[in-house]
C-alpha positions as CSV (number, residue, x, y, z in Angstrom):
1,M,99.0,97.8,105.2
2,L,98.5,96.5,108.6
3,A,99.4,92.7,109.4
4,I,96.5,91.6,112.0
5,E,97.4,88.2,113.9
6,P,95.4,86.6,116.8
7,I,97.1,85.9,120.1
8,A,95.2,83.1,122.0
9,A,94.6,83.8,125.3
10,F,92.6,82.1,128.2
11,S,90.2,79.4,126.8
12,D,88.6,81.5,124.1
13,N,89.7,84.8,124.2
14,Y,91.7,86.5,121.0
15,I,93.9,89.5,121.8
16,W,94.5,91.1,118.2
17,L,98.1,91.9,117.4
18,L,98.5,94.7,114.7
19,R,101.9,95.3,113.2
20,E,103.7,96.7,110.5
21,H,104.4,94.8,107.5
22,S,108.2,96.4,107.7
23,G,109.0,97.3,110.8
24,R,109.2,96.5,114.5
25,R,106.1,98.8,116.0
26,C,103.1,96.8,116.9
27,F,99.7,97.5,118.9
28,V,97.4,94.8,120.4
29,V,93.5,95.2,121.2
30,D,91.9,93.9,124.3
31,P,95.2,92.2,126.3
32,G,93.6,90.2,129.0
33,D,96.7,88.3,129.9
34,A,99.9,89.9,129.2
35,T,101.9,86.7,129.3
36,P,101.3,85.6,125.5
37,V,101.6,89.0,124.3
38,L,105.1,89.4,126.1
39,A,105.9,86.2,124.6
40,V,105.0,87.2,120.8
41,L,106.8,90.5,121.4
42,E,110.0,88.8,122.3
43,S,109.8,86.0,119.6
44,D,109.0,88.5,117.0
45,G,111.4,91.2,118.0
46,L,108.5,93.9,118.2
47,D,107.8,97.0,120.2
48,L,104.8,97.4,121.6
49,V,103.7,101.2,121.0
50,G,99.9,101.0,121.7
51,V,97.0,99.2,123.2
52,L,93.4,99.4,122.2
53,I,90.8,98.8,124.9
54,T,87.1,98.1,124.1
55,H,85.6,97.9,127.8
56,H,86.4,96.9,131.1
57,H,85.9,93.3,131.6
58,F,89.1,91.6,133.1
59,D,89.8,89.2,130.4
60,H,90.1,92.6,128.1
61,V,92.2,94.7,130.4
62,G,93.9,92.3,133.1
63,G,97.2,92.2,131.1
64,L,97.6,96.1,131.1
65,P,99.7,96.7,134.2
66,E,102.5,94.4,133.0
67,L,102.4,95.5,129.5
68,I,102.5,99.3,130.5
69,A,105.5,98.3,132.9
70,H,107.1,96.3,130.2
71,S,106.8,98.5,127.1
72,D,104.9,101.8,128.1
73,P,102.5,102.0,125.6
74,V,99.9,104.8,124.8
75,V,96.5,102.9,125.7
76,Y,93.4,104.2,124.2
77,G,89.9,102.9,125.7
78,P,86.7,104.1,127.2
79,D,86.6,107.2,129.2
80,N,85.8,105.1,132.1
81,P,87.8,105.5,135.6
82,A,87.5,102.1,136.7
83,I,90.0,101.1,134.1
84,S,93.4,101.5,135.4
85,G,96.0,102.3,132.9
86,I,94.0,104.6,130.1
87,S,96.2,107.4,128.7
88,H,93.8,108.6,126.5
89,P,90.4,108.1,127.0
90,L,88.0,108.3,124.2
91,Q,84.4,109.3,123.0
92,A,82.2,108.4,120.1
93,G,83.6,110.1,117.3
94,S,87.2,110.3,118.4
95,S,90.1,109.4,116.3
96,V,93.0,107.0,116.8
97,D,96.3,106.7,114.6
98,V,97.1,103.1,114.6
99,L,100.4,103.0,112.7
100,G,99.7,105.5,110.1
101,H,95.6,104.0,109.8
102,E,93.2,106.3,111.0
103,F,90.3,104.5,113.3
104,T,87.5,106.2,114.2
105,V,85.6,105.3,117.9
106,L,82.2,103.9,118.0
107,A,80.2,103.8,120.7
108,V,78.4,100.3,121.2
109,P,76.9,99.9,124.3
110,G,74.7,97.3,125.9
111,H,77.1,94.1,126.8
112,T,78.9,97.2,128.9
113,L,78.0,100.6,129.2
114,D,81.4,101.6,128.3
115,H,81.7,99.6,125.5
116,I,83.3,101.4,122.2
117,A,84.7,99.8,119.1
118,F,87.3,100.8,116.4
119,F,86.8,101.1,112.9
120,C,89.0,101.9,110.0
121,P,87.3,102.6,106.6
122,G,90.2,101.0,104.7
123,G,90.9,102.1,101.1
124,D,93.6,101.8,98.6
125,G,93.0,98.2,98.4
126,E,92.7,97.6,102.0
127,P,89.3,96.3,103.5
128,P,87.6,98.1,106.3
129,L,88.4,96.9,109.6
130,L,86.2,96.8,112.8
131,F,87.5,95.6,116.3
132,C,84.2,95.4,118.3
133,G,85.3,93.5,121.5
134,D,82.2,91.5,122.7
135,T,79.1,93.6,121.3
136,L,79.3,91.6,118.1
137,F,80.6,87.8,117.7
138,A,80.7,85.6,114.8
139,G,77.3,84.4,114.6
140,G,76.1,86.3,117.3
141,C,76.6,89.1,120.1
142,G,77.6,89.5,123.6
143,R,75.4,89.1,126.6
144,M,73.5,92.1,127.6
145,F,75.3,92.7,131.3
146,E,74.8,96.5,131.5
147,G,72.5,97.6,128.9
148,T,69.0,97.0,127.7
149,A,67.6,95.3,124.7
150,P,66.9,98.4,122.8
151,V,70.3,99.6,123.5
152,M,71.9,96.8,122.4
153,Q,70.0,96.3,119.4
154,A,70.5,99.7,118.4
155,S,74.3,98.8,118.7
156,L,74.3,96.4,116.7
157,A,72.2,97.8,113.8
158,A,74.8,100.3,113.8
159,L,77.7,97.9,113.2
160,A,75.5,96.3,110.8
161,A,75.3,99.4,108.7
162,L,78.9,99.3,108.0
163,P,80.1,98.1,104.6
164,G,79.5,94.6,103.9
165,N,83.4,93.9,103.2
166,T,84.4,95.1,106.7
167,R,86.3,92.3,108.5
168,V,85.2,91.7,111.9
169,Y,87.6,91.1,114.6
170,C,85.9,89.9,117.8
171,A,87.5,88.6,120.9
172,H,86.4,85.1,121.3
173,E,86.2,82.1,119.3
174,Y,82.6,81.4,120.1
175,T,81.6,80.8,116.6
176,Q,80.4,77.4,116.5
177,A,78.2,77.7,119.5
178,N,76.6,80.9,117.7
179,L,76.1,79.2,114.7
180,R,74.1,76.1,116.3
181,F,71.8,78.9,117.7
182,A,71.5,80.7,114.5
183,Q,70.3,77.3,113.0
184,A,67.7,76.5,115.4
185,V,66.6,80.0,115.1
186,E,66.4,79.7,111.2
187,P,66.8,76.1,110.5
188,D,65.7,76.9,106.3
189,N,68.8,79.7,105.9
190,G,71.1,77.9,103.3
191,E,73.8,80.5,103.6
192,L,73.9,79.8,107.4
193,A,74.1,75.9,106.9
194,R,77.0,76.6,104.7
195,R,78.5,78.9,106.9
196,A,78.3,76.3,109.8
197,A,79.7,73.5,107.8
198,A,82.9,76.0,107.0
199,A,83.2,76.8,110.6
200,A,83.4,73.1,111.6
201,G,86.2,72.4,109.1
202,T,88.2,75.4,110.3
203,R,88.0,74.2,113.7
204,Q,88.9,70.9,112.8
205,R,92.1,72.3,111.3
206,G,92.7,74.2,114.3
207,E,92.2,77.5,112.8
208,P,90.3,80.5,114.3
209,T,86.9,81.3,112.4
210,V,87.4,84.9,112.9
211,P,87.8,87.8,111.5
212,S,84.4,87.7,109.8
213,E,82.6,89.9,107.5
214,I,79.7,92.2,107.9
215,G,78.1,91.2,104.8
216,L,78.5,87.6,106.4
217,E,76.9,88.4,109.5
218,R,73.9,90.2,107.8
219,A,73.1,87.0,106.1
220,T,73.5,84.4,109.2
221,N,73.6,86.2,112.3
222,P,70.2,86.4,113.8
223,F,71.0,89.5,116.1
224,L,71.5,91.4,113.2
225,R,68.6,90.2,111.2
226,C,65.6,91.5,113.7
227,E,64.2,93.1,110.6
228,E,64.4,90.4,108.3
229,P,60.8,88.8,107.4
230,A,61.8,85.4,107.4
231,L,63.6,85.5,110.9
232,V,60.3,87.1,112.3
233,A,58.3,84.3,110.5
234,A,61.0,81.6,112.1
235,L,60.3,83.0,115.5
236,K,56.6,82.9,115.1
237,R,56.4,79.4,114.2
238,Q,58.4,78.5,117.1
239,G,56.3,80.4,119.5
240,K,59.5,82.6,120.4
241,W,57.8,86.1,119.2
242,Q,57.1,89.0,121.0
243,G,56.4,92.0,118.9
244,E,57.5,93.5,115.7
245,K,59.8,96.3,116.7
246,P,63.5,95.2,116.2
247,E,64.2,95.6,119.6
248,E,61.4,93.6,120.7
249,V,62.8,90.8,118.2
250,F,66.4,91.0,119.7
251,A,64.8,90.7,123.1
252,A,63.1,87.5,122.3
253,L,66.6,86.3,120.4
254,R,68.8,87.2,123.3
255,A,66.3,85.6,126.0
256,W,66.4,82.7,123.8
257,K,70.3,82.4,123.6
258,D,70.7,82.7,127.0
259,D,68.9,79.7,127.7
260,F,69.9,77.7,124.7
């Protein structure tokens, strides 16, 4: 079984640390800053053997040169020559061995065109795992810097189709802001109200609100609910509706969130 821990970076990033329960080897996901990673490696006596990269933004890759110089890990990431340090460029459907666990690469463009995610189906008592960078957030999704609404909506729909108990490890602590928007969209969603209250308590205790689960996202994240009649009806009531197709619903939501 993998032990998975967040390493806080910048103001709201999470660099995910994957380590063996018994052993010193570890991976990190999207190390935008090497300094906090190196501090954990030293304090916990860990050997960094691998890195997973989801996309090319600096807050996800900025620590790579220093980590490569320090530990010479294998680096898996998008097949994008703009990312310096990728030793194993990946395509959709590729498989990656992470400390004895097989992860499949999913193409999830929209936030960026090179964006990928890493999915492990779990088994033997372990839940499925998803490392999704900035495509899917707890209660929200990333901005479309390079993709279009149909592209981004299709990526999110693919993630929403994963098993409901899939644990979702996104890269930012945006949950409370996302849930405030979600409640503006669906003020009558009782499960969303309960989630928002729980997230507030979690943050008051100084704890991360992530990982989430796909089932919870399907019930409370408006960007995964573009085909839900209740959400479409809410958009109509608020004058935000722009069409019936899921990508049209998504476009209306994303435009609203961008100015929220």
